[in-house]
C-alpha positions as CSV (number, residue, x, y, z in Angstrom):
1,X,6.4,91.9,25.2
2,X,4.2,94.4,27.2
3,X,3.0,92.9,30.4
4,X,-0.4,93.6,31.8
5,X,-0.9,94.7,35.4
6,X,-1.6,92.0,38.1
7,X,-5.1,92.0,39.6
8,X,-5.9,90.7,43.1
9,X,-9.2,89.3,44.2
10,X,-10.3,88.5,47.7
11,X,-12.4,85.4,48.1
12,X,-14.2,84.9,51.4
13,X,-11.3,85.8,53.6
14,X,-7.6,86.7,53.4
15,X,-6.7,83.1,54.2
16,X,-8.0,81.9,50.8
17,X,-7.1,84.9,48.7
18,X,-6.2,84.0,45.1
19,X,-4.4,86.1,42.6
20,X,-5.5,86.3,39.0
21,X,-3.3,87.7,36.3
22,X,-5.2,89.1,33.3
23,X,-4.9,86.8,30.4
24,X,-1.9,88.0,28.4
25,X,-1.7,88.2,24.7
26,X,-0.1,85.1,23.3
27,X,2.1,84.7,20.2
28,X,1.6,80.9,20.3
29,X,0.0,79.0,17.5
30,X,-0.7,75.4,18.2
31,X,-1.4,74.7,14.6
32,X,2.0,76.0,13.6
33,X,3.9,74.3,16.5
34,X,2.2,70.9,16.0
35,X,1.8,71.1,12.2
36,X,1.9,67.7,10.4
37,X,4.1,66.9,7.4
38,X,7.3,68.0,9.2
39,X,9.7,65.8,7.2
40,X,10.7,66.9,3.7
41,X,11.5,63.5,2.4
42,X,9.9,60.1,2.5
43,X,11.9,57.1,3.5
44,X,13.4,55.1,0.7
45,X,15.8,52.2,0.1
46,X,18.7,54.5,0.9
47,X,17.5,56.2,4.1
48,X,14.7,54.5,6.0
49,X,11.7,56.4,7.4
50,X,12.7,55.0,10.8
51,X,15.9,57.0,10.7
52,X,18.2,54.0,9.9
53,X,20.3,53.5,6.8
54,X,18.1,51.8,4.2
55,X,18.8,48.3,2.7
56,X,20.4,49.9,-0.4
57,X,22.4,52.6,1.5
58,X,25.8,53.2,-0.1
59,X,28.8,55.4,0.4
60,X,32.1,55.7,-1.4
61,X,35.5,54.8,-0.1
62,X,39.0,56.2,-0.4
63,X,42.2,54.5,0.8
64,X,45.4,56.5,1.1
65,X,49.1,55.7,1.0
66,X,51.1,58.8,2.0
67,X,54.8,59.4,2.3
68,X,55.8,62.9,3.6
69,X,58.8,64.7,4.9
70,X,59.0,67.5,7.4
71,X,61.6,70.2,6.8
72,X,62.0,71.9,10.2
73,X,64.3,74.5,8.6
74,X,61.8,75.7,6.0
75,X,58.7,74.8,8.1
76,X,57.4,72.8,5.1
77,X,55.9,69.5,4.2
78,X,56.6,67.6,0.9
79,X,54.6,64.5,0.1
80,X,53.2,62.0,-2.3
81,X,49.7,60.5,-1.8
82,X,48.3,57.5,-3.6
83,X,44.5,57.4,-3.5
84,X,42.5,54.4,-4.4
85,X,38.9,55.4,-4.8
86,X,35.8,53.1,-4.9
87,X,32.6,54.3,-6.4
88,X,29.8,52.4,-4.7
89,X,27.1,54.8,-5.9
90,X,24.5,54.0,-8.6
91,X,26.0,56.7,-10.8
92,X,28.9,56.8,-13.2
93,X,31.4,59.5,-12.3
94,X,33.0,61.5,-15.0
95,X,35.2,63.5,-12.6
96,X,36.3,63.4,-8.9
97,X,36.5,66.3,-6.5
98,X,39.2,66.6,-3.8
99,X,39.6,69.0,-0.9
100,X,42.8,71.2,-0.9
101,X,42.2,72.8,2.5
102,X,45.7,74.4,2.8
103,X,44.7,76.7,-0.1
104,X,42.6,78.6,2.4
105,X,45.9,80.1,3.7
106,X,46.9,81.3,0.3
107,X,46.6,85.0,-0.5
108,X,44.2,84.0,-3.2
109,X,42.1,81.9,-0.9
110,X,38.4,82.8,-0.4
111,X,38.9,82.2,3.3
112,X,41.6,84.8,3.4
113,X,39.6,87.2,1.3
114,X,36.7,87.1,3.7
115,X,38.8,87.4,6.9
116,X,37.9,90.5,8.9
117,X,40.3,93.3,9.7
118,X,39.9,92.4,13.4
119,X,41.4,89.1,14.5
120,X,39.2,86.1,14.1
121,X,39.7,82.5,15.1
122,X,40.0,81.6,11.5
123,X,42.5,84.3,10.4
124,X,42.7,88.0,9.8
125,X,43.0,90.2,6.8
126,X,46.3,91.7,8.0
127,X,48.1,88.3,7.9
128,X,51.0,88.4,5.4
129,X,51.4,84.6,5.3
130,X,50.9,83.2,1.8
131,X,50.5,79.5,1.9
132,X,48.6,76.8,0.0
133,X,49.5,73.7,-2.0
134,X,52.0,73.5,-4.7
135,X,50.8,70.5,-6.9
136,X,53.7,69.1,-8.8
137,X,51.9,66.3,-10.6
138,X,48.7,64.3,-10.8
139,X,49.0,60.9,-12.5
140,X,47.3,57.6,-12.7
141,X,49.0,54.6,-11.1
142,X,51.0,54.0,-14.2
143,X,52.5,57.5,-14.1
144,X,50.3,58.9,-16.9
145,X,49.3,62.5,-16.4
146,X,45.6,63.2,-15.6
147,X,43.8,66.5,-16.4
148,X,42.8,68.5,-13.4
149,X,41.8,72.0,-12.4
150,X,42.1,73.8,-9.0
151,X,39.5,76.3,-7.7
152,X,40.3,77.7,-4.3
153,X,40.2,74.8,-1.9
154,X,38.9,72.2,-4.4
155,X,40.6,70.2,-7.1
156,X,38.6,68.5,-9.9
157,X,40.2,65.5,-11.5
158,X,38.8,64.9,-15.0
159,X,38.8,61.2,-15.6
160,X,39.9,59.9,-19.0
161,X,36.9,57.5,-18.8
162,X,33.9,57.4,-16.6
163,X,34.2,55.6,-13.3
164,X,31.7,52.7,-13.3
165,X,29.0,52.6,-10.7
166,X,28.5,50.1,-7.9
167,X,32.1,49.2,-7.3
168,X,34.1,50.9,-10.0
169,X,37.7,51.7,-8.9
170,X,40.1,54.4,-9.8
171,X,43.7,55.1,-8.5
172,X,45.8,58.2,-8.8
173,X,48.9,59.8,-7.3
174,X,49.4,63.4,-6.3
175,X,52.8,65.0,-5.6
176,X,52.5,68.1,-3.5
177,X,54.2,70.5,-1.0
178,X,53.2,73.4,1.2
179,X,54.5,75.7,3.9
180,X,53.0,75.1,7.3
181,X,51.0,78.1,8.6
182,X,52.1,79.2,12.1
183,X,48.4,79.6,13.0
184,X,46.1,77.7,10.6
185,X,42.5,78.6,11.6
186,X,43.1,77.0,15.1
187,X,43.3,73.6,13.5
188,X,47.0,73.3,12.5
189,X,50.1,75.3,13.4
190,X,53.6,75.7,14.9
191,X,54.3,76.3,18.6
192,X,57.8,77.6,19.4
193,X,59.3,76.1,22.6
194,X,62.6,76.2,24.3
195,X,63.6,72.8,23.0
196,X,62.2,73.2,19.5
197,X,59.0,73.8,17.6
198,X,55.9,71.7,18.0
199,X,54.4,71.0,14.6
200,X,50.7,70.3,14.6
201,X,50.0,68.9,11.2
202,X,46.5,68.6,9.8
203,X,44.7,69.2,6.5
204,X,48.1,68.1,5.1
205,X,47.2,66.1,2.0
206,X,44.6,66.2,-0.8
207,X,41.5,64.4,0.4
208,X,38.4,63.1,-1.4
209,X,35.2,65.1,-1.2
210,X,32.1,63.1,-0.2
211,X,29.8,62.0,-3.0
212,X,26.4,61.1,-1.5
213,X,22.7,60.7,-2.3
214,X,21.8,64.1,-0.8
215,X,23.6,66.6,-3.0
216,X,26.0,64.5,-5.1
217,X,29.5,66.0,-4.7
218,X,29.9,68.0,-1.5
219,X,32.2,70.8,-2.6
220,X,31.5,73.7,-0.3
221,X,34.9,75.6,0.0
222,X,36.8,75.6,3.2
223,X,36.7,79.2,4.6
224,X,37.3,78.5,8.3
225,X,34.0,78.3,10.3
226,X,32.7,75.1,8.7
227,X,34.8,72.0,9.4
228,X,34.9,68.8,7.4
229,X,33.0,66.1,5.6
230,X,35.1,63.1,4.4
231,X,35.0,59.6,3.1
232,X,36.1,56.6,5.1
233,X,39.1,54.5,4.2
234,X,42.3,52.9,5.3
235,X,45.6,54.8,5.8
236,X,49.2,53.8,5.5
237,X,51.5,56.7,6.3
238,X,55.3,57.2,6.4
239,X,56.6,60.4,7.9
240,X,60.3,61.3,7.7
241,X,61.4,63.9,10.3
242,X,64.7,64.9,11.9
243,X,65.9,62.1,14.2
244,X,65.8,64.3,17.3
245,X,62.0,64.6,16.8
246,X,59.3,62.4,18.1
247,X,56.4,61.9,15.6
248,X,53.0,61.0,17.0
249,X,50.1,60.2,14.7
250,X,46.5,59.0,15.2
251,X,47.2,55.4,14.2
252,X,49.2,52.3,15.1
253,X,53.0,52.7,15.1
254,X,54.4,49.9,13.0
255,X,58.1,50.3,13.6
256,X,58.7,51.4,17.2
257,X,62.0,49.5,17.3
258,X,63.3,51.7,14.6
259,X,62.4,55.1,16.0
260,X,62.7,54.7,19.8
261,X,65.9,54.1,21.8
262,X,66.1,50.7,23.6
263,X,65.0,52.2,26.9
264,X,62.1,54.2,25.3
265,X,60.9,51.0,23.5
266,X,60.9,49.1,26.8
267,X,58.8,51.9,28.4
268,X,56.5,52.1,25.4
269,X,55.8,48.3,25.6
270,X,55.2,48.6,29.4
271,X,52.7,51.3,28.9
272,X,50.5,49.0,26.9
273,X,49.8,46.9,30.0
274,X,49.7,49.7,32.6
275,X,46.7,51.5,34.0
276,X,49.0,54.1,35.4
277,X,50.8,56.7,33.2
278,X,54.3,55.5,32.1
279,X,56.9,58.1,31.2
280,X,58.5,57.1,27.8
281,X,60.6,60.2,27.5
282,X,61.0,62.4,30.5
283,X,61.4,66.2,30.8
284,X,65.0,65.7,31.9
285,X,65.7,63.5,28.9
286,X,64.4,65.9,26.3
287,X,67.6,68.0,26.6
288,X,69.8,65.0,26.3
289,X,71.0,64.0,22.9
290,X,71.1,60.3,23.7
291,X,67.4,60.4,24.3
292,X,67.0,60.0,20.5
293,X,68.8,57.8,18.0
294,X,72.0,59.2,16.6
295,X,70.9,59.6,13.1
296,X,70.1,62.5,10.8
297,X,66.5,61.5,10.1
298,X,64.0,58.8,10.9
299,X,60.9,57.5,9.1
300,X,57.9,56.8,11.3
301,X,55.4,54.2,9.8
302,X,51.8,54.2,10.9
303,X,48.5,52.7,9.8
304,X,44.8,53.5,10.6
305,X,41.8,51.7,9.2
306,X,38.2,52.7,8.6
307,X,38.8,56.4,9.4
308,X,37.9,59.6,7.6
309,X,41.1,61.5,8.2
310,X,44.5,61.4,9.8
311,X,46.7,63.9,11.6
312,X,50.1,64.0,13.3
313,X,52.6,66.1,15.3
314,X,56.3,66.3,15.4
315,X,58.8,68.0,17.8
316,X,62.2,67.7,19.4
317,X,60.7,69.0,22.6
318,X,58.2,66.3,23.3
319,X,57.9,64.7,26.7
320,X,56.1,61.4,25.9
321,X,53.9,59.3,28.2
322,X,51.2,56.6,27.8
323,X,48.8,54.2,29.6
324,X,46.5,51.4,28.6
325,X,42.9,52.0,27.7
326,X,40.6,49.2,28.7
327,X,37.6,48.4,26.6
328,X,34.6,46.2,27.5
329,X,35.2,43.8,24.6
330,X,38.6,43.0,26.0
331,X,40.4,45.0,23.2
332,X,43.0,47.4,24.3
333,X,44.0,50.8,23.1
334,X,46.8,53.2,24.2
335,X,46.4,56.7,25.5
336,X,49.5,58.8,24.6
337,X,50.4,62.4,25.5
338,X,53.1,64.5,23.8
339,X,53.9,67.9,25.3
340,X,56.8,70.3,25.9
341,X,58.4,71.0,29.2
342,X,56.5,74.4,29.4
343,X,53.2,72.4,29.6
344,X,54.5,70.1,32.3
345,X,53.7,70.3,36.1
346,X,51.3,72.1,38.4
347,X,48.3,69.9,37.6
348,X,48.8,70.4,33.9
349,X,49.8,68.1,31.0
350,X,51.3,65.4,33.3
351,X,47.6,64.4,33.8
352,X,46.8,64.5,30.1
353,X,47.0,60.7,29.6
354,X,44.9,60.1,32.7
355,X,42.2,62.4,31.3
356,X,42.4,60.9,27.8
357,X,42.1,57.3,29.2
358,X,39.2,58.3,31.4
359,X,37.3,60.0,28.6
360,X,37.8,57.2,26.1
361,X,36.7,54.5,28.6
362,X,33.6,56.5,29.7
363,X,32.4,57.1,26.1
364,X,33.1,53.5,25.2
365,X,31.0,52.2,28.2
366,X,28.2,54.7,27.8
367,X,27.7,54.9,24.0
368,X,29.8,52.9,21.6
369,X,33.2,51.2,21.9
370,X,36.2,53.1,20.8
371,X,37.6,51.6,17.6
372,X,41.2,53.0,17.3
373,X,44.5,51.6,18.5
374,X,45.6,54.8,20.1
375,X,44.3,58.1,21.5
376,X,47.0,60.8,21.2
377,X,46.8,64.1,22.9
378,X,49.2,66.8,21.7
379,X,50.0,70.2,23.4
380,X,50.1,72.8,20.7
381,X,49.2,76.3,19.8
382,X,45.8,74.9,18.6
383,X,43.3,75.7,21.3
384,X,41.4,72.5,20.6
385,X,40.9,70.4,17.5
386,X,39.9,66.8,16.9
387,X,41.0,64.2,14.4
388,X,40.5,60.4,14.5
389,X,42.6,59.0,17.4
390,X,44.4,62.3,17.8
391,X,43.6,65.7,19.3
392,X,45.5,69.0,19.5
393,X,44.8,70.9,22.8
394,X,46.0,74.2,24.2
395,X,49.6,74.0,25.5
396,X,48.7,76.3,28.5
397,X,45.7,74.4,29.6
398,X,45.7,72.8,33.1
399,X,43.4,71.4,35.7
400,X,39.8,71.7,34.8
401,X,40.5,73.5,31.5
402,X,42.8,70.7,30.4
403,X,40.2,68.1,31.4
404,X,37.5,70.1,29.6
405,X,39.4,70.5,26.3
406,X,40.7,66.9,26.4
407,X,37.3,65.5,27.2
408,X,35.7,67.5,24.4
409,X,38.2,66.8,21.6
410,X,38.3,63.1,22.3
411,X,34.5,63.0,22.5
412,X,34.6,64.0,18.9
413,X,35.8,60.5,18.1
414,X,32.1,59.6,18.4
415,X,30.8,62.8,16.7
416,X,31.8,63.1,13.8
417,X,34.6,60.5,13.5
418,X,32.4,57.5,14.0
419,X,29.0,59.0,13.3
420,X,30.1,61.1,10.3
421,X,27.7,63.9,9.7
422,X,28.4,66.8,7.4
423,X,30.2,69.3,9.6
424,X,30.5,72.0,7.0
425,X,26.8,72.2,6.7
426,X,25.5,71.0,10.1
427,X,28.1,71.8,12.7
428,X,25.6,71.2,15.5
429,X,25.4,67.5,14.7
430,X,29.0,67.0,15.9
431,X,29.8,70.0,18.2
432,X,26.4,70.0,19.9
433,X,26.1,66.3,20.3
434,X,29.6,66.1,21.6
435,X,29.1,69.0,24.1
436,X,26.0,67.1,25.4
437,X,28.0,63.8,26.0
438,X,30.9,65.9,27.5
439,X,28.8,67.1,30.4
440,X,27.8,63.5,31.3
441,X,31.4,62.4,31.2
442,X,32.5,65.3,33.4
443,X,29.9,64.4,36.0
444,X,31.4,60.9,36.2
445,X,35.1,61.7,36.0
446,X,37.0,61.1,39.2
447,X,33.9,61.5,41.4
448,X,33.0,64.8,39.8
449,X,36.4,66.4,40.3
450,X,35.6,69.1,37.7
451,X,31.8,68.9,37.7
452,X,30.1,72.2,38.4
453,X,26.7,73.7,37.8
454,X,26.9,76.2,35.0
455,X,24.2,78.9,35.8
456,X,20.5,78.8,35.8
457,X,19.0,77.5,32.5
458,X,16.3,80.2,32.9
459,X,19.0,82.9,32.6
460,X,20.7,80.9,29.8
461,X,17.4,81.1,27.8
462,X,18.0,84.8,27.2
463,X,21.2,83.8,25.3
464,X,19.8,80.6,23.6
465,X,16.7,82.3,22.2
466,X,17.9,85.9,21.7
467,X,16.0,87.0,18.6
468,X,19.2,88.4,17.1
469,X,20.6,84.8,16.7
470,X,20.4,82.8,13.6
471,X,18.8,79.3,13.8
472,X,20.8,76.2,14.8
473,X,20.1,74.8,11.3
474,X,22.2,77.4,9.6
475,X,25.7,76.4,8.4
476,X,28.6,77.8,10.5
477,X,29.6,79.9,7.5
478,X,26.1,81.5,7.6
479,X,26.4,82.6,11.3
480,X,27.9,85.6,12.9
481,X,31.2,84.3,14.3
482,X,30.3,85.4,17.8
483,X,27.1,83.3,17.7
484,X,28.8,80.0,16.7
485,X,29.5,79.0,20.2
486,X,25.9,79.2,21.2
487,X,24.3,77.9,18.0
488,X,26.7,75.0,17.2
489,X,27.7,73.9,20.7
490,X,25.6,75.0,23.6
491,X,22.1,75.4,22.3
492,X,21.9,72.0,20.6
493,X,23.5,70.3,23.6
494,X,21.0,72.0,25.9
495,X,18.2,70.8,23.6
496,X,19.4,67.1,23.9
497,X,19.7,67.6,27.7
498,X,16.0,68.8,27.8
499,X,14.9,65.8,25.8
500,X,16.8,63.4,28.0
501,X,16.0,64.8,31.4
502,X,12.7,66.6,31.1
503,X,10.8,65.6,27.9
504,X,11.5,61.9,27.2
505,X,13.4,60.5,30.2
506,X,16.9,59.1,30.4
507,X,16.2,55.4,29.8
508,X,14.2,55.9,26.6
509,X,16.4,58.7,25.3
510,X,19.7,56.9,25.9
511,X,18.3,53.8,24.1
512,X,17.3,55.8,21.1
513,X,20.6,57.8,21.1
514,X,22.7,54.7,21.3
515,X,20.7,53.2,18.5
516,X,21.3,56.2,16.4
517,X,25.1,55.9,17.0
518,X,25.2,52.2,16.2
519,X,23.0,52.5,13.1
520,X,25.1,55.4,11.7
521,X,28.6,54.3,12.8
522,X,31.0,54.9,9.9
523,X,28.1,56.3,7.8
524,X,26.8,59.8,6.9
525,X,23.5,60.8,8.6
526,X,21.5,63.9,7.9
527,X,19.5,66.0,10.4
528,X,16.3,64.3,9.2
529,X,17.9,60.9,9.8
530,X,18.7,62.0,13.4
531,X,15.2,63.4,14.0
532,X,13.5,60.3,12.7
533,X,15.8,58.0,14.7
534,X,15.1,59.7,18.0
535,X,11.3,59.8,17.3
536,X,11.2,56.1,16.3
537,X,13.5,55.0,19.1
538,X,11.5,56.9,21.8
539,X,8.0,56.5,20.3
540,X,7.5,60.3,20.6
541,X,6.3,62.9,18.1
542,X,9.0,65.6,18.6
543,X,8.3,67.7,15.5
544,X,7.3,70.6,17.7
545,X,10.7,70.5,19.4
546,X,12.8,70.1,16.2
547,X,10.8,72.9,14.6
548,X,11.1,75.4,17.4
549,X,14.6,74.7,18.8
550,X,16.6,73.7,15.8
551,X,14.9,74.9,12.6
552,X,13.6,78.1,14.1
553,X,14.7,80.3,17.0
554,X,11.4,80.2,18.9
555,X,11.2,81.3,22.5
556,X,9.5,79.7,25.6
557,X,7.3,81.7,27.9
558,X,4.9,79.9,30.2
559,X,2.9,81.9,32.7
560,X,0.6,81.4,35.6
561,X,-2.5,83.5,34.8
562,X,-4.9,82.4,37.6
563,X,-5.1,80.4,40.9
564,X,-8.5,79.8,42.5
565,X,-10.2,77.2,44.6
566,X,-12.9,74.7,43.5
567,X,-16.2,76.0,44.8
568,X,-14.2,78.8,46.7
569,X,-13.2,76.1,49.2
570,X,-9.5,75.4,49.7
571,X,-10.3,71.9,51.0
572,X,-11.8,71.0,47.6
573,X,-8.5,71.6,45.7
574,X,-7.0,74.4,43.6
575,X,-7.5,75.3,40.0
576,X,-4.4,76.7,38.2
577,X,-4.5,78.3,34.8
578,X,-1.3,78.4,32.8
579,X,-0.7,80.1,29.5
580,X,1.8,79.5,26.7
581,X,2.7,83.0,25.5
582,X,5.5,82.3,23.0
583,X,5.9,80.0,20.0
584,X,7.7,77.1,21.5
585,X,5.6,74.8,23.8
586,X,7.1,72.7,26.6
587,X,5.8,70.3,29.2
588,X,4.5,72.0,32.4
589,X,5.9,71.3,35.8
590,X,4.4,73.2,38.8
591,X,5.1,73.0,42.5
592,X,2.4,74.3,44.9
593,X,3.2,75.1,48.6
594,X,0.3,74.8,51.1
595,X,-0.2,76.8,54.3
596,X,1.3,74.0,56.3
597,X,4.4,73.9,54.1
598,X,3.5,70.8,52.1
599,X,4.9,70.6,48.6
600,X,2.7,69.3,45.8
601,X,4.2,68.7,42.3
602,X,2.4,68.1,39.1
603,X,3.8,67.5,35.6
604,X,1.7,67.9,32.5
605,X,2.8,66.6,29.0
606,X,3.5,69.0,26.1
607,X,0.3,67.7,24.5
608,X,-1.8,70.1,26.6
609,X,-0.6,72.7,24.1
610,X,-1.7,70.7,21.0
611,X,-5.0,72.7,20.9
612,X,-4.8,75.3,23.7
613,X,-3.1,78.6,24.4
614,X,-4.1,78.3,28.0
615,X,-4.9,75.3,30.2
616,X,-6.7,74.7,33.5
617,X,-5.8,71.9,35.8
618,X,-6.5,70.8,39.4
619,X,-4.1,70.4,42.3
620,X,-5.4,68.0,45.0
621,X,-4.7,70.3,47.9
622,X,-6.7,70.2,51.1
623,X,-5.7,73.7,52.5
624,X,-5.0,77.2,51.1
625,X,-2.0,77.6,48.9
626,X,0.7,80.2,49.8
627,X,2.6,79.9,46.5
628,X,2.7,78.2,43.1
629,X,5.9,78.0,41.0
630,X,6.2,77.0,37.4
631,X,9.4,75.1,36.5
632,X,10.5,74.8,40.2
633,X,13.8,73.3,39.2
634,X,14.6,76.1,36.7
635,X,15.4,73.6,33.9
636,X,13.2,74.9,31.1
637,X,14.4,77.8,28.9
638,X,11.7,80.2,29.9
639,X,12.3,83.6,28.5
640,X,10.3,85.5,31.1
641,X,10.6,83.7,34.4
642,X,9.0,86.6,36.3
643,X,5.5,85.4,35.4
644,X,6.3,81.8,36.5
645,X,5.3,82.3,40.2
646,X,2.2,83.2,42.2
647,X,2.1,84.2,45.8
648,X,-1.0,84.5,48.0
649,X,-1.6,88.1,49.3
């Protein structure tokens, strides 16, 4: 934008000089910013206009029984999954879609086909690994074969007869196997260590696609950037692994007496009542054969209820420790960390359980109580990835970086594991919301041990509203990979921070945000549900904000265009003129400094921009002003901060 020259005007004497900027051309349209009819859908019996699930809201359910074996010689998984699916929708279903995410790592996978020649987080075109599922059979519960087809990362099961609506049930079994990718899009993989590989196992069984009232079957292929959207259900899992391995899974261990030594079992039970970290298997014991039962293999049995996924890890190299998690209801959970010796010491993974416990307890107190029996943190070659009750974090992380990734990945238990938005389409609804609550948690952890101010928001605005960026509302697949961090994580988190701290206020925002979480716990909200929920809970019309910050990539540019005195007399007060030069309006905060050094603050609501491009207001000063500053705390994302200040000449 071309800026016009500044003009100075002397009024009466130098002591009451005011400076007037020529009115600058504005790109702002108040009819566009505050246009009515923002929402595309009216409320109905399924999704209320208030942002809550409606009285007839429904979602389907999938329960899983999985038996699987890890072959650490071939780096492979072989398994059988029994799926019991309930159709609560009002529709008969002639077929069922499942996700086969491992097929992304096949040479024939679309994700592999679109991988760039340069290395990406999600893979690269030069990778010679050829993975994907081998499906041996698909049958009903009696063993009768069922017709199916596989297309990339999707499987369609064609039912012999339609599945009835409103409670119809279908059961089927799938026998499968696959080779574990060494690096699986930073979400699953194999980490070599001195005492054996660490296997981080995820997307490891065929899973139901979501059928909802928004688009029916959600079958977008898995290509890397977009994460997951899954049905809730109960899990019963049996994992057979070499006996020298320890297997950790995001669920309740049902047979600890069969898989731990007597001493380890004693320590494990002690950890359940300890607020301090208890070592279950020490670094010294890892190298000792008697630290594991003297058998060829062991089967670890786990369960997890009302969850949308399940993941696990296995290794002969694991140091294992744990501590109790205290919840306000009186329920207990268990923080567990599994990591190799290379990750131990020097303020590194020996603090993982402390961090995990603190994060879970904070989020439970602040937002919604943690529902799972354990919270397992695993050191792996996955930089950071979340699953219900289990996270994979970078094995080299330590100190603040380990707190940061642990805090972030376990924060995901609230978004999207409890509040289950569609990650593949709207990644910002989990990553952005989680990043927002992560900052609050970091401020409270251990008296702010790792809290630090991250730059001036005014300078961040250049990144957040760079006109080369896509909008937040785009799917992650539809963003340049280098923009995903800003658009999916930081910009939406910053937007919620603006709402909480500057636009609405903490008390009202926190009330509405908590209500959104509790209303949509274990359900599938859309962006409109969230927008409606916050507007109804706070009593504010925020259409202008959603429209500018999330749906479009509008910029903020407020400017001081004139400062003068009422009747040319400083004792009568000052008149300040501000302009909104860009498309996104914001509240106005100014701080005026008088000749004697007195500070006068004034805040004006965003409604001043409902019918104005510029606005005049009075400051009750009794003496000349020496300076006026817009946004004195530098909290708004003003794209041109240079025109935010006025100084007397």
